[in-house]
MIDOSE-1310 file (N, C-alpha, C; in nm, 2 decimals, decimal comma, always signed):
residues 76
meqt	-1,26/-2,38/+0,20/-1,35/-2,26/+0,15/-1,37/-2,28/-0,02; -1,48/-2,29/-0,06/-1,50/-2,31/-0,21/-1,49/-2,17/-0,29; -1,53/-2,08/-0,24/-1,53/-1,95/-0,32/-1,51/-1,83/-0,22; -1,44/-1,73/-0,25/-1,41/-1,62/-0,19/-1,45/-1,50/-0,28
tfsg	-1,55/-1,41/-0,24/-1,59/-1,32/-0,34/-1,58/-1,17/-0,27; -1,53/-1,08/-0,34/-1,51/-0,95/-0,29/-1,51/-0,85/-0,40; -1,58/-0,72/-0,36/-1,62/-0,63/-0,44/-1,55/-0,49/-0,40; -1,44/-0,46/-0,48/-1,38/-0,34/-0,41/-1,50/-0,21/-0,47
eyan	-1,57/-0,22/-0,56/-1,66/-0,13/-0,62/-1,76/-0,10/-0,52; -1,80/-0,23/-0,46/-1,91/-0,22/-0,36/-1,86/-0,15/-0,21; -1,75/-0,21/-0,20/-1,67/-0,15/-0,06/-1,66/+0,00/-0,08; -1,62/+0,04/-0,19/-1,61/+0,19/-0,22/-1,75/+0,26/-0,19
qtgq	-1,86/+0,21/-0,26/-2,00/+0,27/-0,25/-2,03/+0,28/-0,11; -2,01/+0,17/-0,03/-2,04/+0,17/+0,10/-1,95/+0,23/+0,22; -1,84/+0,27/+0,17/-1,75/+0,36/+0,26/-1,68/+0,24/+0,33; -1,67/+0,12/+0,30/-1,60/+0,01/+0,38/-1,45/+0,04/+0,36
pvty	-1,37/+0,05/+0,47/-1,23/+0,06/+0,45/-1,18/-0,08/+0,41; -1,07/-0,07/+0,32/-1,01/-0,19/+0,26/-0,86/-0,18/+0,25; -0,81/-0,30/+0,33/-0,66/-0,31/+0,33/-0,62/-0,43/+0,28; -0,52/-0,43/+0,17/-0,48/-0,56/+0,13/-0,33/-0,55/+0,19
iter	-0,30/-0,66/+0,27/-0,17/-0,70/+0,33/-0,11/-0,80/+0,27; +0,02/-0,80/+0,23/+0,10/-0,91/+0,16/+0,23/-0,92/+0,23; +0,31/-1,02/+0,19/+0,45/-1,03/+0,27/+0,55/-0,93/+0,23; +0,51/-0,84/+0,12/+0,60/-0,74/+0,08/+0,55/-0,60/+0,11
avfe	+0,41/-0,59/+0,10/+0,37/-0,46/+0,12/+0,23/-0,46/+0,16; +0,17/-0,31/+0,19/+0,05/-0,30/+0,23/-0,02/-0,20/+0,15; -0,13/-0,23/+0,09/-0,20/-0,14/+0,00/-0,34/-0,11/+0,07; -0,39/+0,00/+0,03/-0,53/+0,06/+0,05/-0,62/+0,11/-0,05
lkkd	-0,74/+0,06/-0,06/-0,84/+0,10/-0,17/-0,92/+0,23/-0,12; -0,89/+0,32/-0,21/-0,94/+0,45/-0,19/-1,04/+0,48/-0,30; -1,13/+0,59/-0,30/-1,21/+0,62/-0,39/-1,15/+0,60/-0,55; -1,01/+0,67/-0,55/-0,94/+0,70/-0,67/-0,86/+0,60/-0,69
giyl	-0,85/+0,49/-0,64/-0,77/+0,38/-0,68/-0,70/+0,31/-0,55; -0,60/+0,22/-0,60/-0,53/+0,15/-0,49/-0,39/+0,22/-0,46; -0,37/+0,24/-0,32/-0,25/+0,29/-0,28/-0,15/+0,21/-0,23; -0,03/+0,22/-0,26/+0,09/+0,14/-0,18/+0,11/+0,23/-0,07
teva	+0,11/+0,16/+0,06/+0,13/+0,26/+0,17/+0,23/+0,21/+0,27; +0,28/+0,09/+0,26/+0,38/+0,05/+0,34/+0,47/-0,06/+0,25; +0,60/-0,07/+0,28/+0,68/-0,16/+0,21/+0,77/-0,22/+0,31; +0,79/-0,37/+0,31/+0,87/-0,45/+0,40/+1,02/-0,39/+0,38
pgid	+1,10/-0,39/+0,47/+1,25/-0,35/+0,48/+1,32/-0,43/+0,37; +1,40/-0,39/+0,28/+1,49/-0,46/+0,19/+1,40/-0,49/+0,05; +1,27/-0,44/+0,04/+1,22/-0,47/-0,08/+1,22/-0,34/-0,17; +1,27/-0,38/-0,29/+1,28/-0,27/-0,41/+1,13/-0,27/-0,47
iqtq	+1,08/-0,15/-0,45/+0,92/-0,12/-0,49/+0,91/-0,15/-0,65; +1,01/-0,10/-0,72/+0,98/-0,13/-0,87/+1,01/-0,27/-0,91; +1,10/-0,33/-0,87/+1,14/-0,48/-0,93/+1,06/-0,56/-0,86; +1,01/-0,57/-0,73/+0,97/-0,65/-0,65/+0,82/-0,63/-0,64
iidl	+0,76/-0,53/-0,66/+0,61/-0,50/-0,65/+0,54/-0,46/-0,79; +0,59/-0,33/-0,82/+0,52/-0,26/-0,95/+0,53/-0,34/-1,06; +0,66/-0,40/-1,09/+0,69/-0,47/-1,22/+0,60/-0,61/-1,21; +0,56/-0,63/-1,10/+0,47/-0,78/-1,11/+0,35/-0,75/-1,10
mgfv	+0,30/-0,63/-1,10/+0,16/-0,59/-1,10/+0,09/-0,56/-1,24; -0,01/-0,58/-1,25/-0,09/-0,53/-1,39/-0,10/-0,39/-1,40; -0,08/-0,31/-1,31/-0,10/-0,17/-1,31/+0,01/-0,11/-1,20; +0,02/+0,03/-1,21/+0,09/+0,12/-1,13/-0,02/+0,17/-1,00
pnik	+0,04/+0,12/-0,91/-0,05/+0,18/-0,79/-0,01/+0,32/-0,75; -0,09/+0,41/-0,70/-0,07/+0,53/-0,64/+0,02/+0,50/-0,52; +0,13/+0,59/-0,50/+0,23/+0,55/-0,41/+0,23/+0,65/-0,30; +0,20/+0,63/-0,18/+0,19/+0,70/-0,04/+0,25/+0,63/+0,07
cmde	+0,40/+0,61/+0,06/+0,46/+0,52/+0,16/+0,49/+0,61/+0,28; +0,54/+0,53/+0,37/+0,57/+0,60/+0,50/+0,71/+0,67/+0,48; +0,73/+0,77/+0,55/+0,85/+0,85/+0,55/+0,97/+0,77/+0,58; +1,07/+0,75/+0,50/+1,18/+0,66/+0,54/+1,27/+0,73/+0,67
rifq	+1,23/+0,86/+0,70/+1,33/+0,92/+0,82/+1,26/+0,86/+0,96; +1,15/+0,79/+0,96/+1,09/+0,72/+1,07/+1,18/+0,61/+1,14; +1,24/+0,56/+1,01/+1,33/+0,43/+1,05/+1,48/+0,46/+1,07; +1,51/+0,58/+1,05/+1,64/+0,62/+1,08/+1,67/+0,64/+1,23
nelm	+1,80/+0,62/+1,28/+1,82/+0,65/+1,43/+1,91/+0,79/+1,45; +1,84/+0,88/+1,40/+1,88/+1,02/+1,39/+1,76/+1,10/+1,41; +1,78/+1,22/+1,44/+1,66/+1,32/+1,45/+1,59/+1,34/+1,31; +1,47/+1,36/+1,29/+1,40/+1,37/+1,17/+1,39/+1,52/+1,09
glkk	+1,44/+1,60/+1,17/+1,46/+1,75/+1,13/+1,31/+1,81/+1,11; +1,22/+1,77/+1,21/+1,10/+1,83/+1,20/+1,08/+1,98/+1,22; +1,17/+2,03/+1,30/+1,18/+2,18/+1,32/+1,22/+2,26/+1,21; +1,27/+2,23/+1,10/+1,32/+2,29/+0,99/+1,23/+2,35/+0,90
């Protein structure tokens, strides 16, 4: 492949959903920016993701209680 071209601005204008998947994390492009939505187990968000980016994404990660072997306390 000689060239890959992508326009996040155009994707937002047309309502195209955009997901960036890496070996460390999953990001989603929304109208108001890029969101960090999932992080691989054992990854330190600050040192292994944010410190390596040229900007700080919005962060909306999955609730860590999902991965616990105990009740989530949803009735509380």
